[in-house]
Structures are given as structure tokens and as C-alpha cells.
N, C-alpha and C positions, 0 to 999 in steps of 0.2 A: 503494500500501500504507497500509499506518497504521503511526504511531510509539503503542504503546500504553505507559502506565506502570501499576503495577499497584504498588497498597495490601496489604501484608499483614495477618493479622489483627489487627484491634485492642481487639475484647471492649468496647466503650465500655460504662460509663463508665473505665475502669483501664485505658487506653492511656497510652502512654510521655511526659512530657511533653517534648516539642521532636518528636516525630516527623511532627506534622503537618508542621509547617515544612519537615521534611526530604525529606519527602515532595515539596513544595512546587519545594524549591530543586533535587529531582533531577531534576523531571520537565521543569522549565523548563529545566536548563543540556542534555538532550537533545532541547527540543522536542516534547513529545510529543502528540498532538492527541485520543488518546483514552482513557478514564480506565478502569480497573478493579479494584474494589474485592474481593479474591479470597473472602473468607467470613470469617464470625466478625465482622461489625462491633459487633454484642450480645453482652454475655456472656451477659446473664438467670440469673446468677448463684442468686440469689434462688429463681429456679424450677428450677433446675436437679434434676434425679434424685438428684444429690449431696448429701448433708449441707450445708448454706450453712453460712460463717464468721458465729458468734452475733453480732459484735460490726458487721458491715456492715447497709447497710440494706435493707430490707424491701423488699416489692415494688413499690411507689409509688415511694420514697425512689429505688433503683434507676433505675427506668423515668425518672423526670424527670429527674434526673444524666443517663441518654443520649441524652435526648430534647435536653434542654440541649448537652450535648457534641456533639454530630453536626450542632448547624446550626455548629459551625465547619467542619468539613467538607464541609458545603454551600455554604459560603460560601468557601468555596477551590478547589473544586469542582464548578461550579455545574451539568456536565452528565456523569454516569459509570453504571456500571452494577455493581449488586452483585449479588453472586455467591452464590446463599445459602449459609452454611455450618452446622454439625448445632448448635452454640449458637442462630443464629439462627432454627433449627427449634426449639426447645423449647416456647417456650407453645403450638403444636400440636400437637406431640405429647405433651403436660400433658392438655392437651384431649380427644384422644384417647384417652387412656387411663382419660376420663370417660363415654365413648362418645361422644362431641359433634366432628362436625364442621367441621373451622376455616373451609373455607369459608361454613361457615354463622353460627360464633357468635365466629369473629375477623375485624378487621377486616384489611385490605390490608396488607402491611408498609408499602409504599409513605404509608399513611395512618398508620397507627399510630406512626409515628418522623417524621412531617412532612415525608417529602421532597421536595423542591421537582419540577417538570415534568419537566426535564433530567434524573433521576435514572429509572432503570430498575429491576427485579429479576426476575431468571432462576436457572435451576439451574444453566446451564452455559451457555458461547457461544463461537462460532468466527467465529477472524476471519484473514485470512488464511493460513486452512489450521490456523492453531494451537489447541487447543484448551484453554478457561480453567473449569476445575473447583476446586470446592474443597480438593478431594484425601482424601476417606475412604477410597479408594482407594488412597493414597499413602501409606501410614504404615510408619513402621519408620524407620530410618539411608539405607535404600538405597530408600523405598519412591519417590519424585519418579522413578526411575532404570527399576523394574520397571515401574511404570504408563504410562510412555512404550515401553518393551519391548512389553508384553503388547496396549498397545493399535497399536504400530506407529503412532505419529503423535508427532508435537510437542506436547506438556501445558504447561501453565503452574497450579501448587498453591499452596496454603497448607494449613490444618490441621496440619501439625506443626511447633511453634513452635523447636524445635531443627534443621530442617533449612533452607539457605541456598546456593542454585548451582547448575549447570549442569552433567548428564552425562548423554552421548550414547552411542548405539549406532547400530550399521550392520551393513545385511546387502551382499550384493552389488550388490543396487539401490537402496539408498535409504540413506540416514540420517536416524535420530527424536533428538532432544533433551528431555529433560524439565526443566522452571526449576523450583527449590523458593524461593520469595520470601520466607522470614521472616515476621519478625511484627512489632509494632508496641506489645507490652505493657509494661507496667510488673510485670518479676516479682517484685519486691520487694513487691507489693501484698497486704496478704489474700485476696486471693481468690485470690490462687495460690499459695496455702500449702500445698497437696496438691504441688506441685513442689518444697518446699523443698529435700529431698533428693536431687533425679534430681541424677545427674552430667553430664548434657546440658542447657544452660541456656539460653533462649531465643535468637536471633541476629536480634539488631534490625537489619533490611532492606528494599528494596523492591527490583520485578523492573522492568524494561525491556525490551521487545520492538521493535525497530527494521525495518521490512519482513521481518521476519519472522526475525529473527537477537537471541537472547535475551542480555541484557547481565543481571551482580546489583551493588547500590551497598549498603554497609554502612554504617552509622551510625556514624560516631565517638564513642563512649562513654569517649575518653579511655583512659588507660593502665590495666591491670588489674593493681594490686601483690600479688604473693603473698605472703600468710602463712605463716610456718612456726613 
């Protein structure tokens, strides 16, 4: 069976400083042999359907920065599977709005961001009976629990930045669990200004599944001081 390390949403080039090293150290400690990026590796802020922050890079500048940042992840993890997230799909969705079929007019993700031969891209994958998907169906505070309940299978998801943890449910015949792996975004960056007033903030974490059993690791960000 596999020893899987799961990288949370990174939204390059807006990931949190130190998150890459945190993932490396965590996966080394658990001696993982398989790497999965749970999706939204790239933010595509400048192509979003929502209003873009005017002080950020234009499309070309953001793409160049994301391309450069991705190289560090490829160096750290020469072999991995990227699960396509909703932000990764933004360029294709924008083309479809214009009536253009992405498979014709858009370079494959692997080519677009210079992925090495050891990287694959998939909508979802199954490893040791566990489903890995981005998590669009696992929204909300209890989304990852409800997702595994509806599917009645063990699942790993990202997508919701303020979810991280493991939740299980059981019948008389079986037990299934959902693992939400958190994320690796810099929520203080202007690209995430939309969440400035959200009560729940991103949880910086990554996941590990060892022989089909889930684990969550939280990045130490130091003690948060409450100001009144």
C-alpha cells in the first residue's frame, strides 16, 4: 500500500512563504512515496470571473510569477499528481464563455506551466481505495464529512481553505472518513482580499494517508495574540 503526502491549495504565485518547506519536512518525516497536490495549484486571479485587485499583476505578469514559483515545487517533488481545482480550470472556463473549445485553443496544463515528466494531471484519482478530489462537492464547515457520507467512501479534499481535519461516519457494515487537508495560501496577500472580513481564516496544513489511514499536520505559525 501507498504512503501518500497531500499538498493543500497553493494558489501560486500567492502561496505562504515556508509552506513548501513545511510540506517537504512533513512528507520526509512520514516517509511518503506518493505525492498528490489536491488542486488550485495556480490562482489565475487576473482571469477570474470576480473583480481583480487593480494593484496586482496583469495576466502576463501573474502567469510568469506562477511559472517561476512552480519550478521550486517541481524541484522539491519531481513526481506528483495534480488534481485539477476550480482555479486551475479558470482559463478553460473563460475560453468556453467565448465559444472556444479549450482542447483546441489552450495548451495542456502540463505544457502551460512547464511540468516535468514525473507530474500528471487528473480530475480525481483513487489510491488504495481512497478517493482524492479537489472538493467542490465538499463545501461548508462540515463539507468533507458530508462528502464521504454521500459517497460512502473514504475521501481526501481541499478547496475550502478554512477546513482541515478528519471526520468519520459509520454504518453497521463499514466506516468511512473524510480528510480535509487545509491549504498553503498567504491569506494576507491582496489576492485574497475578498476574505478579509470572513470569520474563519485559512488553516495552513497538509495531509498524509499511510496505508489507507488519514493524518493531518498543521504548520506552526507561532502563537496568535488576541488584541482587544
